[in-house]
Backbone bond lengths (Angstrom), bond angles and torsions (degrees), N, CA, C in turn:
res aa  C-N    CA-C-N  psi(-1)  N-CA   C-N-CA  omega(-1)  CA-C   N-CA-C  phi
1 M - - - 1.465 - - 1.527 109.60 -
2 N 1.331 117.32 123.19 1.454 121.45 -179.76 1.516 112.07 -77.88
3 E 1.315 115.78 158.50 1.455 121.28 176.62 1.525 109.80 -83.05
4 Y 1.337 116.34 145.91 1.456 121.75 -179.61 1.530 110.20 -121.78
5 R 1.319 115.17 141.49 1.464 120.61 173.72 1.518 108.53 -97.58
6 V 1.326 116.57 133.09 1.457 121.39 177.04 1.533 108.48 -81.41
7 V 1.322 116.41 104.51 1.470 120.69 176.12 1.526 109.52 -76.27
8 E 1.335 115.70 -42.64 1.465 120.61 177.09 1.517 109.70 -153.60
9 A 1.305 115.93 134.85 1.460 123.18 168.44 1.521 104.61 -135.89
10 A 1.325 116.49 107.58 1.463 120.08 -169.51 1.514 110.12 -151.50
11 L 1.330 115.11 172.95 1.451 122.18 172.40 1.528 108.66 -104.39
12 A 1.318 116.38 143.90 1.462 120.29 178.86 1.521 110.45 -57.08
13 D 1.333 116.38 138.61 1.466 121.20 -175.76 1.521 110.51 -123.61
14 T 1.319 114.86 153.29 1.466 120.92 -174.16 1.524 112.59 -68.76
15 Q 1.329 117.83 -31.71 1.460 119.88 -178.72 1.527 110.95 -62.67
16 R 1.344 115.98 -44.77 1.466 118.48 178.68 1.524 111.25 -70.06
17 L 1.330 117.07 -36.01 1.460 119.25 179.57 1.523 111.13 -59.58
18 L 1.312 116.80 -43.30 1.464 120.32 178.34 1.526 110.77 -63.92
19 T 1.333 116.35 -43.17 1.464 120.53 178.81 1.521 110.91 -61.69
20 Y 1.321 115.92 -43.40 1.466 119.79 178.47 1.519 111.14 -62.80
21 R 1.332 115.96 -41.66 1.468 119.54 -177.65 1.526 110.92 -62.55
22 I 1.322 116.25 -34.43 1.464 120.80 -178.28 1.527 111.91 -80.95
23 N 1.341 116.35 -40.22 1.462 120.54 -168.51 1.519 115.29 -106.54
24 S 1.333 119.29 -15.40 1.455 119.97 -172.83 1.524 111.80 -65.25
25 T 1.338 114.70 140.63 1.465 119.73 176.96 1.524 111.29 -76.44
26 L 1.329 116.58 -15.69 1.466 120.82 173.41 1.527 108.01 -99.94
27 D 1.323 116.42 129.56 1.463 120.04 179.58 1.522 108.74 -68.71
28 I 1.334 116.66 105.60 1.463 120.54 -174.52 1.528 110.38 -102.43
29 H 1.322 114.54 155.42 1.458 121.71 172.73 1.522 108.57 -92.18
30 L 1.322 115.79 156.12 1.470 119.89 -179.25 1.528 110.08 -85.51
31 N 1.330 115.42 58.85 1.458 121.23 177.68 1.522 108.70 -135.01
32 I 1.331 116.65 -177.20 1.458 120.85 -175.55 1.521 111.67 -62.95
33 K 1.314 117.39 -47.22 1.461 119.52 -178.53 1.521 110.76 -64.19
34 G 1.328 117.21 -38.61 1.457 120.22 176.64 1.520 111.37 -60.44
35 F 1.337 116.42 -42.06 1.462 119.93 176.91 1.525 109.92 -62.23
36 N 1.332 117.08 -46.81 1.465 119.65 -177.60 1.522 111.68 -60.45
37 Y 1.337 117.25 -42.38 1.463 119.93 177.48 1.527 110.72 -58.04
38 A 1.336 115.93 -51.38 1.460 120.29 -176.10 1.522 111.73 -65.61
39 W 1.325 116.79 -39.12 1.472 120.75 178.97 1.520 110.89 -62.70
40 I 1.323 117.17 -42.64 1.463 120.88 178.60 1.525 110.33 -63.78
41 I 1.326 116.92 -46.98 1.467 120.42 179.45 1.523 110.55 -59.81
42 D 1.335 116.49 -42.97 1.462 120.98 -179.07 1.528 112.07 -68.17
43 S 1.339 116.84 -30.17 1.463 121.10 -175.32 1.527 113.57 -86.95
44 I 1.319 117.22 -20.21 1.459 120.03 -179.00 1.525 109.85 -76.88
45 Q 1.310 115.46 117.95 1.460 121.48 172.94 1.528 106.52 -103.21
46 S 1.318 115.38 79.51 1.462 120.13 -171.11 1.527 111.82 -94.21
47 K 1.309 114.28 157.91 1.453 122.80 172.64 1.527 107.51 -119.58
48 P 1.336 117.16 151.60 1.466 118.99 178.78 1.525 110.80 -53.20
49 G 1.328 115.03 133.56 1.448 119.74 179.53 1.511 114.89 91.36
50 C 1.336 117.90 -4.17 1.459 119.18 179.63 1.524 109.60 -67.49
51 R 1.322 115.39 161.44 1.458 121.11 -174.09 1.520 109.36 -114.24
52 I 1.337 115.81 125.65 1.460 122.35 -176.14 1.523 109.05 -122.91
53 L 1.328 116.41 135.02 1.461 121.57 173.78 1.524 109.05 -117.60
54 D 1.335 116.84 122.91 1.461 122.68 176.01 1.522 108.18 -99.70
55 V 1.329 116.17 117.00 1.467 122.67 -176.05 1.531 109.89 -90.77
56 G 1.325 116.68 127.77 1.460 120.69 179.26 1.514 112.76 67.50
57 A 1.328 116.50 35.03 1.461 120.80 -173.44 1.522 112.87 -67.75
58 G 1.331 117.49 -36.12 1.458 119.55 -177.56 1.520 111.28 55.92
59 Y 1.339 115.43 -129.46 1.463 120.95 -178.03 1.527 112.28 -93.93
60 S 1.300 117.24 23.11 1.465 122.17 -177.32 1.524 112.06 -61.89
61 R 1.348 115.20 147.16 1.460 121.64 173.72 1.516 112.63 -79.79
62 L 1.338 116.74 -15.26 1.456 120.46 -170.30 1.527 114.44 -64.02
63 P 1.351 120.72 -47.60 1.469 118.36 -179.23 1.523 113.35 -57.61
64 S 1.330 116.70 -43.37 1.460 120.28 179.80 1.526 110.80 -64.06
65 F 1.336 116.76 -41.30 1.465 120.24 178.65 1.527 110.94 -60.76
66 L 1.319 116.95 -45.09 1.468 120.63 -178.69 1.525 110.91 -65.48
67 A 1.328 117.20 -40.29 1.464 120.46 179.92 1.524 111.29 -64.58
68 Q 1.315 116.36 -38.17 1.459 120.26 -175.34 1.526 113.43 -83.97
69 N 1.331 117.61 -26.20 1.455 120.06 -173.30 1.529 114.37 -111.07
70 H 1.318 118.32 -14.42 1.462 120.96 -178.50 1.522 113.08 -113.33
71 A 1.323 116.95 3.06 1.467 121.17 179.35 1.521 111.23 51.60
72 C 1.334 115.61 40.94 1.457 121.54 -178.04 1.527 110.60 -112.07
73 E 1.323 115.16 159.99 1.452 122.15 172.04 1.523 107.20 -86.52
74 V 1.323 116.67 110.74 1.461 120.96 -172.33 1.520 110.62 -111.43
75 W 1.331 114.53 128.86 1.451 122.97 174.51 1.523 108.15 -113.54
76 A 1.320 116.21 156.20 1.460 121.33 174.91 1.519 108.22 -142.69
77 V 1.334 116.16 136.68 1.460 120.25 179.74 1.520 109.01 -123.36
78 D 1.330 115.26 129.16 1.470 122.53 177.91 1.519 106.92 -165.99
79 D 1.323 116.75 150.14 1.467 117.12 178.58 1.524 112.39 -95.32
80 F 1.344 116.38 -0.34 1.469 121.29 175.28 1.529 112.46 50.64
81 G 1.327 115.91 29.24 1.450 119.63 176.00 1.508 115.27 78.53
82 Y 1.354 117.79 8.93 1.462 119.01 -179.75 1.527 111.99 -63.75
83 S 1.339 116.45 -26.30 1.459 119.42 179.48 1.522 112.34 -86.92
84 E 1.339 116.02 -6.39 1.458 120.70 179.13 1.522 109.27 -134.21
85 K 1.301 115.48 164.90 1.458 120.59 177.36 1.528 108.23 -120.22
86 G 1.319 115.65 146.59 1.455 118.91 175.74 1.510 112.68 133.50
87 S 1.330 115.13 160.81 1.458 121.37 -174.92 1.510 112.93 -69.39
88 F 1.347 118.09 -20.34 1.460 119.78 -179.73 1.520 110.57 -55.38
89 W 1.341 117.61 -42.28 1.457 120.95 -177.24 1.521 112.57 -94.43
90 E 1.325 117.61 -34.26 1.462 119.01 -176.63 1.517 111.47 -68.29
91 R 1.321 117.12 -43.65 1.463 122.48 177.25 1.525 112.48 50.53
92 N 1.329 114.60 34.33 1.467 120.99 174.97 1.523 113.12 57.99
93 Q 1.344 116.80 30.51 1.448 121.03 177.04 1.521 109.56 -128.20
94 D 1.318 114.72 156.55 1.456 121.20 176.61 1.520 107.94 -97.55
95 P 1.348 118.30 111.06 1.470 119.98 -177.01 1.522 113.07 -55.81
96 Q 1.326 117.82 -44.66 1.458 119.46 -177.12 1.523 111.25 -65.20
97 Q 1.331 116.93 -37.63 1.463 119.35 177.20 1.521 110.72 -64.93
98 F 1.334 116.55 -40.09 1.463 120.67 177.43 1.526 110.73 -61.10
99 I 1.324 117.05 -44.16 1.465 120.97 179.28 1.525 110.44 -64.28
100 D 1.313 117.18 -43.30 1.469 121.17 179.30 1.526 111.41 -62.47
101 D 1.321 116.84 -32.17 1.466 121.29 -179.09 1.526 112.79 -76.53
102 H 1.346 117.50 -8.73 1.468 120.85 -177.99 1.527 110.44 -129.48
103 P 1.320 117.04 67.31 1.474 120.14 -178.26 1.528 113.28 -68.62
104 E 1.329 117.30 -13.31 1.458 120.12 179.35 1.528 112.35 -72.63
105 V 1.349 116.81 -11.60 1.465 122.22 -179.92 1.525 108.89 -114.17
106 H 1.330 116.06 136.38 1.465 121.43 176.93 1.529 107.56 -89.76
107 Y 1.320 116.45 102.80 1.466 121.45 -178.29 1.527 110.72 -90.05
108 V 1.320 115.41 136.51 1.460 122.90 173.62 1.524 106.93 -120.70
109 I 1.319 116.95 123.08 1.463 121.03 -179.69 1.531 108.86 -87.85
110 G 1.315 115.24 116.15 1.457 121.21 -178.35 1.513 109.78 161.75
111 R 1.324 115.57 -174.73 1.457 120.73 -178.59 1.521 110.71 -124.83
112 I 1.324 115.33 133.49 1.460 120.30 173.35 1.531 108.80 -57.60
113 G 1.328 115.15 138.46 1.459 120.28 -178.58 1.513 113.02 98.15
114 D 1.345 116.99 -12.09 1.457 121.07 178.13 1.527 108.68 -79.50
115 E 1.314 117.42 119.48 1.470 121.43 -176.69 1.523 112.15 -65.49
116 N 1.323 118.11 -17.19 1.460 121.51 178.71 1.530 113.25 -91.49
117 L 1.324 116.64 -1.02 1.463 120.46 179.58 1.533 108.39 -86.29
118 N 1.315 116.58 100.88 1.465 120.43 -175.10 1.521 114.04 -114.49
119 Q 1.343 116.82 10.88 1.471 118.95 -179.66 1.525 112.67 -80.85
120 L 1.337 116.88 -11.47 1.462 120.26 -177.75 1.522 109.17 -98.95
121 P 1.341 118.00 121.31 1.471 121.05 -176.55 1.527 112.38 -74.46
122 H 1.311 116.53 137.33 1.457 122.53 179.77 1.537 110.86 -73.47
123 G 1.341 115.45 144.75 1.460 121.29 177.18 1.515 113.55 60.82
124 Y 1.320 116.83 31.67 1.470 121.93 -170.30 1.524 113.58 -106.16
125 F 1.322 117.99 -31.32 1.457 120.68 -166.26 1.526 112.33 -97.92
126 D 1.333 115.05 139.84 1.468 121.71 174.73 1.521 111.09 -80.73
127 F 1.336 116.17 -32.80 1.463 122.05 179.92 1.523 109.11 -134.81
128 I 1.319 116.18 136.65 1.459 121.81 167.45 1.523 106.71 -121.48
129 I 1.329 116.26 124.24 1.458 121.56 -171.87 1.526 109.92 -128.52
130 S 1.320 115.67 160.95 1.468 120.92 170.05 1.518 108.55 -158.73
131 A 1.311 115.84 146.70 1.460 122.21 179.20 1.520 108.72 -130.47
132 S 1.328 116.24 113.13 1.471 121.79 178.39 1.527 111.10 54.78
133 A 1.325 116.14 50.48 1.465 120.77 -177.24 1.525 112.72 -131.88
134 L 1.322 118.83 -47.49 1.461 121.14 -171.08 1.524 113.01 -67.29
135 E 1.335 117.18 -18.74 1.470 118.40 178.82 1.530 112.07 -69.55
136 H 1.337 117.70 -11.88 1.467 121.32 177.97 1.529 112.47 -85.89
137 V 1.338 117.33 -7.25 1.466 120.64 -178.83 1.522 109.41 -72.52
138 P 1.345 119.21 125.43 1.470 120.38 176.58 1.527 110.60 -58.28
139 P 1.333 118.20 144.10 1.465 120.20 -177.73 1.522 114.24 -50.84
140 G 1.335 117.42 -38.45 1.453 119.95 -178.50 1.518 114.49 -69.20
141 D 1.350 117.34 -14.57 1.466 121.36 -178.18 1.526 113.01 -103.45
142 I 1.318 118.16 -3.65 1.465 120.70 -175.85 1.519 111.55 -59.34
143 G 1.344 117.32 -42.51 1.459 120.57 -180.00 1.514 112.19 -59.52
144 K 1.345 117.26 -44.13 1.467 121.26 179.88 1.527 111.38 -64.96
145 V 1.329 116.24 -39.36 1.467 120.45 -178.02 1.527 110.82 -65.68
146 W 1.328 116.98 -48.81 1.466 119.75 -178.26 1.520 111.90 -69.32
147 S 1.317 118.18 -36.47 1.463 120.64 177.53 1.526 110.62 -65.08
148 H 1.328 116.83 -39.55 1.461 121.34 178.16 1.529 110.60 -64.39
149 M 1.335 117.13 -45.11 1.463 119.41 178.57 1.518 110.92 -61.46
150 D 1.337 117.32 -38.35 1.465 120.77 177.09 1.523 110.83 -60.86
151 Q 1.325 117.80 -39.30 1.462 121.25 178.78 1.527 111.96 -65.22
152 L 1.320 116.53 -34.19 1.467 120.97 -175.91 1.523 112.75 -80.47
153 L 1.334 117.54 -25.78 1.466 122.05 -175.71 1.523 110.01 -82.65
154 K 1.322 116.91 133.55 1.457 120.07 179.19 1.533 110.56 -75.78
155 P 1.327 119.50 157.42 1.473 121.11 174.76 1.528 110.51 -56.31
156 G 1.312 116.30 135.80 1.459 121.00 -176.04 1.513 113.71 84.84
157 G 1.345 116.89 -2.56 1.460 120.96 -179.25 1.517 112.61 -76.36
158 V 1.336 115.33 173.07 1.463 122.35 -173.19 1.518 110.20 -126.64
159 M 1.332 115.90 138.66 1.461 122.27 169.93 1.525 109.13 -108.75
160 L 1.331 116.10 135.77 1.456 122.91 177.22 1.528 107.78 -132.27
161 H 1.323 116.55 109.50 1.465 120.61 -176.48 1.525 110.26 -129.62
162 G 1.330 115.65 127.69 1.456 121.77 172.74 1.516 108.92 -112.23
163 L 1.333 117.25 114.26 1.464 121.88 -176.34 1.519 110.61 -108.19
164 D 1.325 117.23 131.28 1.463 120.84 170.69 1.531 107.88 -65.89
165 I 1.326 116.36 133.06 1.457 119.12 -179.46 1.521 109.49 -138.92
166 A 1.319 115.89 132.46 1.467 120.95 -175.21 1.516 110.84 -77.00
167 F 1.328 116.02 142.58 1.456 121.72 174.24 1.531 109.29 -72.31
168 P 1.342 118.02 138.36 1.473 119.94 176.48 1.527 113.22 -59.63
169 T 1.335 117.41 -23.29 1.462 121.02 179.99 1.519 112.39 -64.43
170 N 1.346 118.05 -16.58 1.458 120.44 -178.87 1.524 112.46 -61.02
171 L 1.324 116.04 -23.17 1.466 120.32 179.58 1.521 111.94 -109.72
172 G 1.339 116.56 16.39 1.459 120.24 176.03 1.525 112.87 98.37
173 W 1.321 115.03 164.49 1.461 120.74 -175.86 1.513 112.82 -68.50
174 Q 1.324 118.01 -27.51 1.457 119.12 175.03 1.524 111.03 -63.13
175 H 1.335 115.40 -35.68 1.457 119.02 178.72 1.527 111.18 -69.85
176 V 1.329 116.91 -31.48 1.465 119.89 175.32 1.527 109.95 -59.53
177 A 1.345 116.35 -44.71 1.460 120.50 178.69 1.525 110.89 -61.79
178 L 1.332 116.93 -40.90 1.454 120.35 178.54 1.530 111.23 -64.86
179 A 1.336 117.20 -38.20 1.459 120.72 178.91 1.525 111.23 -65.59
180 V 1.339 116.85 -40.25 1.465 120.58 176.49 1.527 110.20 -61.01
181 L 1.324 116.86 -44.69 1.460 120.68 179.22 1.526 111.24 -65.94
182 F 1.332 116.93 -34.92 1.460 121.01 178.49 1.526 110.52 -60.57
183 D 1.329 116.59 -44.54 1.468 120.17 177.95 1.527 111.34 -67.10
184 F 1.336 116.72 -40.86 1.465 120.98 -175.54 1.535 111.28 -65.52
185 F 1.332 116.18 -42.10 1.463 120.23 -176.79 1.533 112.60 -97.73
186 Y 1.327 117.11 13.67 1.467 121.62 -174.79 1.530 113.24 -50.89
187 P 1.340 120.08 -44.20 1.477 118.99 -178.48 1.524 113.97 -59.90
188 F 1.325 117.12 -21.99 1.465 120.40 -175.59 1.531 113.08 -102.10
189 I 1.326 117.03 0.01 1.460 121.33 -176.73 1.532 109.83 -82.03
190 P 1.330 118.90 137.04 1.469 121.38 179.28 1.527 111.59 -57.69
191 P 1.336 117.56 143.94 1.471 121.35 -179.05 1.529 113.57 -54.29
192 S 1.324 117.94 -36.08 1.470 120.08 -178.84 1.524 111.07 -63.20
193 L 1.347 117.31 -37.56 1.466 120.62 178.03 1.522 111.37 -74.42
194 K 1.333 117.14 -34.34 1.462 120.05 176.27 1.523 110.43 -60.39
195 Q 1.328 116.06 -40.08 1.462 119.54 178.68 1.523 111.00 -71.05
196 R 1.322 116.46 -44.61 1.471 120.18 -176.60 1.523 111.51 -61.39
197 F 1.344 117.19 -37.94 1.458 121.43 -176.81 1.527 111.79 -110.54
198 V 1.333 116.04 34.86 1.461 120.49 -176.08 1.531 111.69 -61.40
199 Y 1.339 117.80 -30.06 1.461 120.97 -179.60 1.533 112.24 -92.10
200 E 1.311 116.92 10.02 1.463 121.20 -175.51 1.523 112.12 -60.88
201 T 1.333 117.51 -44.37 1.467 122.38 179.74 1.523 108.96 -139.89
202 P 1.333 118.02 158.82 1.473 119.46 176.32 1.522 112.26 -58.04
203 K 1.326 116.87 -42.02 1.461 120.66 -177.02 1.530 111.24 -67.44
204 S 1.343 117.60 -36.40 1.460 119.49 -179.10 1.531 110.92 -65.94
205 Y 1.339 117.15 -34.33 1.465 119.10 178.22 1.521 110.63 -66.54
206 V 1.338 116.61 -45.81 1.467 119.31 -178.91 1.522 110.61 -64.98
207 R 1.313 116.47 -39.72 1.469 119.32 177.23 1.528 111.00 -62.04
208 Y 1.327 116.03 -37.85 1.456 119.57 -178.41 1.526 111.31 -66.07
209 I 1.338 116.84 -45.84 1.474 117.75 -179.93 1.519 111.36 -71.64
210 S 1.338 117.40 -17.33 1.464 119.91 174.61 1.521 111.01 -64.30
211 R 1.325 117.14 -24.13 1.459 120.91 176.11 1.526 110.84 -75.94
212 I 1.324 117.05 -21.12 1.462 121.94 -178.19 1.528 110.26 -93.07
213 L 1.337 115.85 -48.40 1.452 122.05 174.98 1.529 108.44 -101.58
214 K 1.301 116.62 158.45 1.461 120.24 175.25 1.532 107.38 -93.63
215 L 1.332 116.28 95.46 1.456 121.48 -177.22 1.521 110.32 -92.56
216 T 1.321 115.66 135.73 1.463 121.34 175.01 1.519 109.22 -114.36
217 E 1.339 115.83 170.34 1.470 122.64 -177.95 1.524 110.51 58.32
218 K 1.320 116.30 51.54 1.467 120.46 -178.99 1.521 112.28 -73.90
219 G 1.338 116.96 -7.97 1.453 119.47 176.30 1.510 113.06 -62.08
220 R 1.328 116.18 -16.75 1.464 120.80 179.25 1.530 112.55 -73.81
221 L 1.330 117.79 0.19 1.458 120.69 -177.53 1.520 112.27 -86.88
222 R 1.314 119.29 3.05 1.465 121.68 -174.61 1.525 113.14 -59.49
223 G 1.307 117.74 -34.29 1.458 120.55 -176.98 1.511 114.34 -79.11
224 L 1.323 117.60 4.33 1.459 121.38 -175.43 1.520 113.39 -98.60
225 S 1.315 117.87 11.04 1.460 119.77 -176.89 1.533 110.91 -67.82
226 V 1.321 114.93 153.81 1.461 121.29 177.60 1.523 110.67 -60.51
227 I 1.326 117.26 -42.36 1.468 121.19 -178.98 1.521 110.69 -61.09
228 N 1.334 116.92 -43.05 1.465 119.89 178.35 1.522 110.80 -63.62
229 M 1.321 116.28 -42.10 1.463 120.19 -178.80 1.522 111.43 -62.73
230 V 1.327 116.63 -40.80 1.461 121.28 -173.94 1.522 112.61 -80.50
231 L 1.345 117.85 -38.51 1.464 120.68 -169.76 1.521 114.78 -103.86
232 N 1.326 118.00 -18.44 1.468 119.78 -177.18 1.521 110.20 -78.20
233 P 1.337 118.57 116.15 1.468 120.19 -178.20 1.526 113.59 -68.62
234 E 1.339 117.74 -11.25 1.463 121.09 178.71 1.528 112.23 -77.20
235 I 1.346 117.20 -15.92 1.465 119.62 -176.67 1.529 109.70 -72.86
236 V 1.330 115.91 129.85 1.466 120.96 -179.03 1.529 110.32 -69.05
237 V 1.315 116.05 133.92 1.463 123.05 175.31 1.531 107.80 -118.82
238 E 1.332 115.93 133.71 1.462 120.27 178.08 1.533 109.75 -57.85
239 P 1.336 119.17 125.68 1.467 120.27 177.41 1.528 111.51 -60.25
240 L 1.337 115.93 143.69 1.465 119.85 -178.46 1.524 112.05 -58.28
241 E 1.318 116.98 -36.13 1.463 120.05 -179.56 1.527 110.75 -57.13
242 H 1.355 115.67 -44.82 1.467 119.56 -179.84 1.524 110.85 -71.32
243 T 1.343 116.84 -36.05 1.455 120.19 178.94 1.525 111.11 -62.98
244 F 1.326 116.78 -48.48 1.462 120.31 -179.34 1.531 111.29 -65.74
245 H 1.339 116.21 -38.57 1.469 119.47 178.62 1.524 110.40 -61.22
246 R 1.326 116.74 -43.33 1.458 120.51 -179.42 1.525 111.14 -66.53
247 M 1.346 116.76 -39.04 1.462 120.44 179.37 1.523 111.07 -62.69
248 V 1.341 116.63 -44.03 1.458 120.30 -179.23 1.525 110.40 -68.77
249 K 1.348 116.01 -44.81 1.461 120.38 -177.98 1.523 111.62 -61.01
250 D 1.335 116.49 -39.52 1.466 121.31 -176.35 1.520 113.06 -94.38
251 D 1.340 116.47 7.48 1.466 121.63 177.29 1.523 111.54 55.79
252 Q 1.343 115.55 43.41 1.462 121.47 177.43 1.526 109.20 -112.94
253 L 1.312 115.59 60.29 1.452 120.43 -172.00 1.525 113.07 -74.22
254 T 1.328 116.83 -10.14 1.467 118.79 177.45 1.527 111.72 -93.67
255 A 1.322 117.23 -6.27 1.477 120.48 -179.81 1.521 109.86 -68.46
256 R 1.327 116.38 143.71 1.460 120.21 179.85 1.531 111.45 -132.80
257 Y 1.321 116.38 29.75 1.458 120.13 177.91 1.525 108.75 -88.98
258 F 1.320 115.40 85.99 1.453 120.48 -173.59 1.528 113.04 -86.95
259 R 1.320 117.86 -11.90 1.461 120.25 177.47 1.523 108.29 -123.83
260 M 1.327 114.13 115.18 1.459 120.88 179.62 1.521 108.92 -124.63
261 G 1.330 115.55 142.61 1.456 121.17 173.86 1.517 109.03 -122.09
262 S 1.335 116.72 -172.80 1.455 120.99 179.73 1.520 109.66 -131.04
263 L 1.327 115.76 125.59 1.459 122.78 174.77 1.517 108.24 -92.45
264 L 1.326 116.73 121.82 1.457 122.92 -176.28 1.519 110.00 -103.79
265 L 1.336 116.62 125.11 1.466 121.73 179.45 1.515 109.48 -124.97
266 H 1.335 115.18 112.35 1.470 122.70 177.50 1.533 106.57 -114.89
267 L 1.335 116.22 106.69 1.458 122.64 -174.01 1.521 110.36 -121.75
268 K 1.330 116.59 138.03 1.457 120.96 178.35 1.522 109.67 -117.14
269 K 1.318 115.60 128.20 1.466 122.33 -178.81 1.524 110.27 -80.21
270 R 1.311 116.53 138.31 1.459 120.73 178.87 1.534 110.27 -65.78
271 E 1.337 114.70 149.02 1.463 120.36 177.57 1.530 110.14 -65.40
């Protein structure tokens, strides 16, 4: 396992969202996914011919945009719901037709972390990216997913991941206090609980993947505190319109996560 330098570990902020909305070459929406798309585009310092893998891309516009505008070789991996049934993944679209309509992207049907997925070459990619995807990985599979991405990324390569993350306030102010205590006592918490509540706070997720990857410059995690997430007005919150639209579209009418933010992870692999 190679060592990684933390270039950025932060929460999406309103100042950058406004800048992206004005200046981005991709027409973005003022929501979490729109921020993640623009942040990834802004963070990629690509050269013609570079190789990019988008993890959990699904029906995203991002792989096609990168292939057409960055002169890069773009791959995308997603199982498009073939391993599951239901409208959440189908979204009233035909996956094969979508793939056929985008020949500029090399699509691989499958899931990162699957030991039987051998279509993706190891040590091949300059960038591995994801936008609003990794938060769907079950806690028990996070280690396999990150280890697999490490195998696919070449030395000196870059990972750019924007994860949707729920605000602790969604479960009330008592839960905010519990989340603060979870971060404070994290070194003393049993490993089984660290895994079970890996998505509890932004900092707990980064600490958890630090056990999988060798992350340096962890001092950059200061802005990930629960208090900053809850009280800082600069932190981007998913607009209710987009939240309700997603709930209806994905038939998740019992969900009550009305405040969502984005955890940004920009990691560079050592040569």
